[in-house]
N, C-alpha and C positions, 0 to 999 in steps of 0.2 A: 303300156310303155315299158321299154327296157332301159338299161343304162347305156345302150349302144344306139346313138342317133342314126347311124347308117342302117342298122337292122330295122329300126322303126320306119325309116324312109322307104326301105325296100318293101316292108309289109304294107305300108300305105299305098304304094304304087301298084303292088300286086292285087291289093284289095279293089282297086279301081278297075282292073282288067278282069279279075275273077272274083266278084263280090260274094259269091255264095260259098267260097271255100275258105276255111279257117286254116291257119298255119298248123294248128294242132291236129288237123286231119290229114296232113301230107307228110311224106318222107322228105326232109330237107336235103338229103343227099341224092335224091333221085332227079332225073331230068325234069326241069321246070315245065317244059311243054307238055309232058305226059302227066305230071302230077297236078298241074293246074288246068290241063286241057286247053292250052292256049295255042293259037296258030302262029305262024311265022310273022304275020303283020302285028299281032298283039305283042309278040316278043320284041319286035323292033320298036314298037311304041313304048314298051317298058324301058328298054335300053336308052332310047332317045330322051325320054322324060328324066331318067336318072342322070344321064350325062348333062342335060341342060340345067337341071336343078343344082347339081354339084359343080358345074363348070368343069367337067372332066371330059377328055377325049375318050371315046369308047368305040374304037374302030371295029369294023366287021371282022377284021383279021383276028381279033381277040374273042370273038363269040364262043369259041371252043372252051375258053377259060370261064365261061358264064353258064354252063349247062344246068347246074343245080342251084337251089337257093343258097346253099353253103358256098358253092363255087363263086357265085355272083357276089355274095357278101364279102368273101375274101378278096375278090378282085377290086371291089369298091374300097376296101381298106388299103390295099396296095396302092391303087391309083391316088387315093386321097393323101397318103403319106408321101408319095412321090411328088405330087403337085405342091405340097407344103414346103418341101425342101428348096432352099435357094440354089440356083444353077450357077 
């Protein structure tokens, strides 16, 4: 566990999709699909699960912002902070 609950959440969901791969074994700046050897359906499953658990909209138009582990984590932080602000 880390001090970042979003990172822990992302690691947990990736672990369900690619259980044999440790975060220590991959380049967090590289394309998720290549590093975790996940197909587009698994990627969509990951994004959908994260969006549902966090109650965040994660539209397909934003998928380019979610290419790597680091990108996706930054996206989750941005979306979470945006959702927390009153409109």
